[in-house]
C-alpha positions as CSV (number, residue, x, y, z in Angstrom):
1,M,-14.2,34.1,21.0
2,N,-10.9,36.1,21.0
3,V,-9.1,35.8,17.9
4,L,-5.5,36.3,16.9
5,L,-4.6,37.3,13.3
6,I,-1.0,36.9,12.0
7,G,0.3,39.0,9.3
8,S,0.9,42.7,8.4
9,G,-0.3,43.0,4.7
10,G,-3.3,44.0,2.6
11,R,-4.7,40.5,2.8
12,E,-4.6,40.6,6.7
13,H,-6.3,44.0,6.7
14,A,-8.9,42.6,4.6
15,L,-9.5,39.5,6.7
16,A,-9.4,41.6,9.9
17,W,-12.0,44.1,8.4
18,A,-14.4,40.9,7.8
19,I,-13.8,39.1,10.9
20,S,-14.6,42.2,13.1
21,A,-18.0,42.1,11.9
22,S,-18.7,38.8,13.0
23,P,-21.1,38.4,15.9
24,L,-18.7,35.3,17.0
25,L,-16.0,37.7,17.9
26,G,-14.9,38.9,21.4
27,R,-11.4,40.6,20.9
28,L,-9.4,40.7,17.9
29,Y,-5.6,40.9,18.0
30,C,-3.1,41.1,15.3
31,V,0.7,40.5,15.3
32,P,2.4,42.5,13.8
33,G,-0.5,44.6,12.1
34,N,-0.2,47.9,10.3
35,A,-1.8,51.4,10.5
36,G,-5.1,50.0,8.8
37,I,-5.4,47.0,10.9
38,A,-5.2,49.0,14.1
39,E,-8.5,50.6,13.2
40,V,-10.5,47.4,13.6
41,A,-8.0,45.4,15.8
42,E,-5.5,45.6,18.5
43,C,-2.0,45.5,17.2
44,V,0.6,43.8,19.5
45,A,4.3,43.4,18.6
46,F,6.3,40.2,19.4
47,D,8.4,37.6,17.0
48,V,5.8,35.0,15.4
49,E,8.9,33.0,14.4
50,D,8.9,32.2,18.3
51,H,6.1,29.7,18.4
52,A,6.4,29.4,22.2
53,A,5.8,33.2,22.2
54,V,2.6,32.9,19.9
55,I,1.3,30.2,22.3
56,Q,1.8,32.1,25.7
57,F,0.4,35.4,24.1
58,C,-2.8,33.0,23.3
59,I,-2.9,31.6,26.8
60,D,-2.6,35.1,28.4
61,N,-5.3,36.6,26.4
62,D,-7.7,33.6,26.2
63,V,-7.3,33.7,22.5
64,E,-9.4,30.6,21.4
65,F,-8.8,30.8,17.5
66,V,-5.7,31.8,15.4
67,V,-5.9,32.8,11.7
68,V,-2.5,32.5,10.2
69,G,-2.4,35.0,7.1
70,P,1.2,34.6,5.6
71,E,2.8,31.3,4.2
72,A,6.1,31.3,5.9
73,P,4.7,30.5,9.7
74,L,2.7,27.6,8.1
75,V,5.7,26.4,6.2
76,A,7.5,26.6,9.6
77,G,5.0,24.5,11.7
78,L,3.1,27.2,13.7
79,A,-0.1,25.4,12.9
80,D,1.5,22.1,14.4
81,D,2.9,23.9,17.5
82,L,-0.4,25.7,18.1
83,A,-2.8,22.5,17.8
84,A,-0.2,20.7,20.1
85,A,-1.0,23.5,22.7
86,K,-4.7,22.7,22.1
87,I,-5.2,25.9,20.5
88,R,-7.6,25.9,17.3
89,V,-5.9,27.4,14.3
90,F,-7.0,28.1,10.7
91,G,-4.0,26.8,8.4
92,P,-2.4,23.8,7.4
93,S,0.2,21.6,9.0
94,K,3.9,21.7,8.1
95,A,3.6,18.7,6.2
96,A,0.7,20.0,4.4
97,A,2.0,23.3,3.7
98,Q,4.7,21.7,1.5
99,L,2.0,22.4,-1.4
100,E,3.5,25.9,-1.1
101,G,6.7,25.4,0.5
102,S,8.2,23.2,-2.1
103,K,7.4,23.5,-5.7
104,G,9.0,20.2,-6.5
105,F,7.0,18.7,-3.9
106,T,3.8,20.0,-5.6
107,K,4.9,18.8,-9.1
108,D,5.6,15.3,-7.9
109,F,2.2,15.3,-6.1
110,C,0.4,16.4,-9.4
111,T,2.2,13.5,-11.4
112,E,1.1,10.9,-8.5
113,F,-2.3,11.9,-8.4
114,A,-3.1,12.8,-12.2
115,I,-3.7,16.6,-11.6
116,P,-3.0,18.6,-14.8
117,T,0.0,20.8,-14.8
118,A,2.8,21.9,-16.8
119,A,5.6,19.4,-17.9
120,Y,8.6,19.7,-15.7
121,R,11.8,18.5,-14.4
122,R,13.6,18.9,-11.1
123,F,17.3,20.1,-10.5
124,S,19.7,20.4,-7.6
125,D,22.6,21.6,-9.6
126,A,23.1,24.5,-12.3
127,R,24.9,22.5,-14.9
128,S,22.2,20.0,-15.4
129,A,19.6,22.6,-15.2
130,A,21.3,24.8,-17.8
131,A,21.7,21.6,-20.1
132,Y,17.9,20.6,-19.8
133,A,16.8,24.4,-20.5
134,A,19.2,24.5,-23.6
135,E,17.2,21.7,-25.0
136,H,13.8,22.9,-24.0
137,P,11.5,25.1,-26.3
138,L,11.2,28.5,-25.3
139,P,9.7,30.2,-23.4
140,V,10.8,28.3,-20.5
141,V,9.8,28.8,-16.7
142,V,12.5,28.6,-14.1
143,K,11.4,28.3,-10.5
144,A,13.2,28.4,-7.2
145,D,11.9,25.6,-5.4
146,G,11.3,27.1,-1.9
147,L,9.4,30.2,-0.7
148,A,10.9,33.3,-2.4
149,A,8.2,36.1,-1.6
150,G,6.9,36.0,-5.1
151,K,10.2,36.7,-6.8
152,G,11.6,33.5,-7.5
153,V,9.9,32.8,-10.9
154,V,11.3,33.9,-14.3
155,I,9.6,33.4,-17.8
156,A,12.9,33.1,-19.9
157,E,12.4,34.2,-23.3
158,T,15.8,33.1,-24.3
159,H,18.4,30.4,-23.2
160,A,20.8,33.1,-21.9
161,D,17.7,34.2,-19.6
162,A,17.1,30.8,-18.5
163,V,21.0,30.3,-17.6
164,A,20.9,33.6,-15.7
165,A,17.9,32.6,-13.7
166,I,19.3,29.2,-13.0
167,D,22.6,30.8,-12.0
168,A,20.7,33.5,-9.7
169,C,19.0,30.7,-7.9
170,F,22.1,28.6,-6.9
171,A,23.9,31.6,-6.2
172,G,21.9,32.1,-3.4
173,A,19.8,35.1,-4.7
174,F,16.8,33.5,-3.0
175,G,18.5,31.9,0.0
176,A,17.4,28.6,0.8
177,A,14.6,28.7,-1.5
178,G,16.9,28.3,-4.4
179,A,18.8,25.3,-3.2
180,E,16.7,23.4,-5.9
181,V,15.3,24.5,-9.3
182,V,11.9,23.5,-11.2
183,I,12.0,24.2,-14.7
184,E,8.8,23.9,-16.6
185,E,6.8,24.4,-19.9
186,C,5.4,27.8,-20.2
187,L,1.6,27.2,-20.4
188,V,-0.4,29.4,-22.7
189,G,-3.9,30.6,-21.8
190,E,-5.5,33.1,-19.4
191,E,-4.7,32.8,-15.7
192,A,-7.0,32.9,-12.7
193,S,-7.1,32.6,-9.1
194,F,-9.1,29.8,-7.5
195,F,-9.7,29.5,-3.9
196,A,-11.4,26.6,-1.7
197,L,-11.7,26.2,1.9
198,I,-10.8,22.7,3.0
199,D,-11.4,20.8,6.3
200,G,-9.4,17.8,5.6
201,A,-12.2,16.0,4.0
202,H,-14.5,18.4,2.2
203,A,-13.9,21.4,0.1
204,L,-16.0,24.6,-0.1
205,P,-15.4,26.6,-3.4
206,L,-15.1,30.5,-3.1
207,V,-15.6,33.0,-5.9
208,A,-12.8,33.1,-8.3
209,A,-10.7,36.3,-8.9
210,Q,-7.9,37.5,-11.5
211,D,-4.7,39.1,-10.4
212,H,-2.3,41.3,-12.1
213,K,1.4,40.3,-11.7
214,R,3.3,42.4,-14.0
215,A,4.4,46.0,-12.4
216,F,3.1,48.3,-15.4
217,D,0.1,48.8,-17.8
218,G,-0.4,46.5,-20.3
219,E,1.0,43.4,-18.5
220,K,4.5,44.9,-18.8
221,G,7.5,44.9,-16.3
222,P,8.9,42.7,-13.6
223,N,6.5,40.2,-11.8
224,T,5.3,41.5,-8.5
225,G,3.4,40.2,-5.5
226,G,0.3,41.5,-7.3
227,M,-0.7,45.0,-8.6
228,G,-4.3,44.5,-8.6
229,A,-7.3,42.2,-8.8
230,Y,-10.8,41.8,-9.5
231,S,-13.7,39.2,-9.1
232,P,-15.5,37.6,-10.6
233,A,-13.2,36.4,-13.3
234,P,-15.2,35.8,-16.4
235,V,-13.0,33.1,-17.5
236,M,-14.2,30.9,-14.5
237,T,-17.3,29.9,-16.0
238,P,-19.7,27.3,-14.2
239,D,-18.2,24.6,-16.3
240,M,-14.7,25.9,-15.8
241,T,-15.4,26.0,-12.1
242,R,-16.7,22.4,-12.0
243,R,-13.7,21.0,-13.8
244,T,-11.4,22.8,-11.5
245,M,-13.1,21.2,-8.5
246,D,-13.0,17.6,-10.0
247,E,-9.8,17.8,-11.9
248,I,-7.5,19.6,-9.3
249,I,-9.0,20.3,-5.9
250,W,-10.7,17.1,-5.0
251,P,-7.8,15.0,-6.3
252,T,-5.6,17.3,-4.0
253,V,-7.8,16.7,-0.8
254,R,-8.0,13.1,-1.4
255,G,-4.2,12.8,-2.2
256,M,-3.2,14.6,0.6
257,A,-5.7,12.6,3.1
258,A,-4.3,9.4,1.4
259,R,-0.7,10.4,2.4
260,G,-1.8,10.9,6.0
261,T,-1.2,14.5,5.5
262,P,-4.7,15.9,5.5
263,F,-5.0,19.6,4.4
264,K,-7.2,21.9,6.4
265,G,-7.3,25.7,5.6
266,V,-7.6,27.4,2.4
267,L,-6.1,26.1,-0.9
268,F,-5.2,28.8,-3.4
269,A,-4.7,27.3,-6.9
270,G,-3.1,29.6,-9.5
271,L,-4.6,28.2,-12.6
272,M,-3.9,28.6,-16.3
273,I,-7.1,28.2,-18.4
274,T,-5.6,26.7,-21.5
275,A,-7.4,25.5,-24.6
276,G,-7.7,21.9,-23.0
277,G,-9.0,23.1,-19.6
278,P,-7.7,24.1,-16.4
279,K,-4.1,23.3,-15.5
280,L,-2.3,24.1,-12.1
281,I,0.5,26.5,-12.3
282,E,1.1,26.3,-8.4
283,Y,-0.6,26.1,-4.9
284,N,-0.6,28.6,-2.2
285,V,-1.7,27.4,1.3
286,R,-3.0,30.8,2.3
287,F,-5.2,33.6,1.0
288,G,-3.9,35.4,-2.0
289,D,-2.9,38.9,-2.0
290,P,-4.5,41.1,-3.3
291,E,-7.4,38.6,-4.2
292,T,-8.5,38.6,-0.7
293,Q,-9.3,42.1,-0.8
294,V,-12.0,41.5,-3.5
295,L,-13.1,38.2,-2.0
296,M,-13.9,39.8,1.3
297,M,-15.7,42.8,-0.3
298,R,-18.1,40.4,-2.0
299,L,-18.6,38.0,0.9
300,K,-22.0,38.2,2.6
301,S,-21.4,35.2,5.0
302,D,-19.5,35.2,8.4
303,I,-16.0,34.8,7.5
304,L,-15.1,33.7,11.2
305,A,-17.7,31.0,11.1
306,A,-16.4,29.8,7.9
307,L,-12.6,29.6,9.0
308,V,-13.7,27.9,12.3
309,A,-15.7,25.3,10.3
310,A,-12.5,24.5,8.0
311,A,-10.5,24.2,11.3
312,D,-13.1,22.0,13.1
313,G,-13.8,19.7,10.1
314,A,-17.2,21.0,9.7
315,L,-17.5,22.2,6.0
316,K,-19.9,19.4,4.7
317,T,-23.1,21.1,5.7
318,F,-21.6,24.7,5.4
319,D,-22.4,27.3,2.7
320,L,-21.4,30.8,1.9
321,R,-23.4,33.6,0.4
322,W,-21.9,36.4,-2.0
323,H,-22.7,39.8,-3.1
324,D,-23.5,39.6,-7.2
325,D,-21.8,43.0,-7.2
326,A,-18.2,42.8,-8.7
327,A,-15.1,44.1,-6.7
328,L,-11.7,45.3,-8.1
329,T,-8.8,46.4,-5.9
330,V,-5.8,48.7,-7.1
331,V,-2.6,48.3,-5.5
332,M,-0.7,51.5,-4.7
333,A,3.1,50.7,-4.5
334,S,6.3,52.6,-3.4
335,N,8.1,54.1,-6.4
336,G,10.7,51.7,-7.5
337,Y,8.9,48.4,-6.4
338,P,9.3,45.5,-7.0
339,G,13.2,46.7,-6.8
340,E,14.4,49.1,-4.3
341,Y,12.5,51.8,-3.0
342,K,12.4,54.4,0.0
343,K,10.6,54.1,3.1
344,G,9.0,56.8,5.0
345,S,6.9,58.9,2.5
346,E,3.9,60.5,3.7
347,I,0.4,59.8,2.5
348,H,-2.8,62.2,2.5
349,G,-6.1,62.2,1.2
350,L,-7.4,58.9,2.6
351,D,-10.6,60.4,4.0
352,G,-11.7,61.7,0.7
353,A,-11.0,58.4,-1.1
354,R,-13.1,56.4,1.4
355,A,-15.9,58.9,0.9
356,V,-16.2,57.6,-2.7
357,E,-19.3,55.1,-2.8
358,G,-18.5,51.4,-2.3
359,V,-14.7,51.9,-1.7
360,E,-12.7,50.4,1.4
361,I,-9.0,51.2,1.4
362,F,-6.9,48.2,2.8
363,H,-3.5,48.8,4.1
364,A,-0.3,46.9,3.4
365,G,2.7,48.7,4.2
366,T,1.7,51.6,6.5
367,T,2.7,52.8,9.9
368,R,1.5,56.0,11.9
369,E,3.7,58.5,13.5
370,G,1.5,60.6,15.6
371,T,-1.2,61.7,12.8
372,R,1.1,61.2,10.0
373,L,0.4,58.0,7.7
374,L,3.7,56.8,6.3
375,A,4.6,54.2,3.9
376,T,6.5,51.4,5.0
377,G,6.5,48.6,2.2
378,G,6.6,47.9,-1.4
379,R,3.1,47.4,-1.8
380,V,1.4,49.9,0.6
381,L,-2.4,50.7,-0.1
382,N,-5.2,48.5,-1.5
383,V,-8.0,50.7,-3.1
384,T,-11.0,48.6,-3.3
385,A,-14.6,49.0,-4.7
386,R,-17.9,47.2,-5.2
387,G,-20.0,47.9,-8.1
388,K,-22.9,46.2,-10.0
389,T,-20.0,45.4,-12.8
390,V,-16.2,45.3,-13.0
391,S,-16.4,48.3,-15.1
392,E,-18.4,50.4,-12.2
393,A,-15.9,49.0,-9.6
394,Q,-13.1,50.1,-11.5
395,R,-14.4,53.6,-12.0
396,R,-15.1,53.8,-8.3
397,A,-11.6,52.5,-7.4
398,Y,-9.7,54.8,-9.7
399,Q,-11.8,57.9,-8.5
400,A,-10.6,57.3,-4.8
401,V,-7.1,56.7,-6.1
402,R,-7.2,60.2,-7.6
403,A,-8.2,61.5,-4.3
404,I,-4.9,60.2,-2.5
405,D,-2.1,62.6,-2.5
406,W,1.0,60.3,-2.3
407,P,4.1,61.4,-4.8
408,G,6.0,58.6,-3.4
409,G,3.8,56.0,-4.9
410,F,2.6,54.6,-8.2
411,C,-0.1,52.2,-9.4
412,R,-1.4,50.6,-12.6
413,S,-4.1,52.5,-14.6
414,D,-5.7,49.3,-16.1
415,I,-6.6,47.0,-13.5
416,G,-9.5,44.8,-14.7
417,W,-8.8,45.6,-18.1
418,R,-9.8,42.1,-19.5
419,A,-13.2,42.0,-17.6
420,V,-14.2,45.7,-18.9
421,A,-13.2,44.5,-22.5
422,R,-15.6,41.4,-22.2
423,E,-18.3,43.8,-20.6
424,R,-18.0,46.3,-23.5
425,G,-18.4,43.5,-25.9
426,G,-14.6,42.6,-26.9
427,S,-12.8,39.5,-26.7
């Protein structure tokens, strides 16, 4: 079958890399893609916000299946419009995508279906929100309700920080995403990223991963879209995985179906593993970035077949096989990220980096001008490696990082530190 993949980041490169190996695949297209995706797919340029243009491209190019990578097109209803045009699509409907599109919606949903999460309140004006925050124990979490490209969450250590975050939201720092604010308690524990394919009625868990959100070593600096990840996540024991499915994923599947908005696609649960068990921090309705990079490195099965099964409601008898090896990815980002950064710096040395055993490099923000590879984004490269342990995967990934000549970029040097400490007998 011919497939159209929508997106341009490291997540989409990892998906394109995995899909390109499927025996089911005819031609693989990607819009808009990047320099790395262009090595495994035909990149095309048109506006994906124009749903009619997406549909027409599919008709003109005999595309039978569309995989939507980022969240914004899903929240905008692209899956609905493709389905109405009789084009199969992997990704939830607009109604189901509210699980990511509105944090307030998800918090209310958790209350209705007894899904463990942080205590919260919703606010539509700054004055009421600030008054509540002033009475709330610190730290407190302030979240813009809508999509804010991963930048609409502040963990406020002081009441002044909370008021500043609230004011920023209502002043338009995040556009329409900040028209409403959710304030919630700050959960304590260890975070994990948990994924499950959903076909409306059935759920198939994937292996878990752990992300690194902070910009700098030692979990310091501002939050980012993610500076690295690894899988498996030791905190997700078999018992914790079972509890996550029973207490969080299955109630969500049943609840969405009961509301008449069944979820089809991938549910990405950001979890806090607390002393009392797993609690939901937030839902995403698409694969994580950079978690997808390590998941695809570990996956043995045909990812395209799995995505089609989810779209077709056929997961009940489907299974996935995984490599026992660990995988780890290091994000190389433009200097200044997640703040202001320059575009257009040249990158060298990728061939040497790829020569390291077990390494794949997934592009996130790159383009080619002739033979030159240029950085075009904040997060630019995902240097990803497999190994028998997280420690081995980490060693290989950083060996490859050192082979890359890019003065315009930086990365953390401690990705995977929790798992490596456990492997060395630490806590």
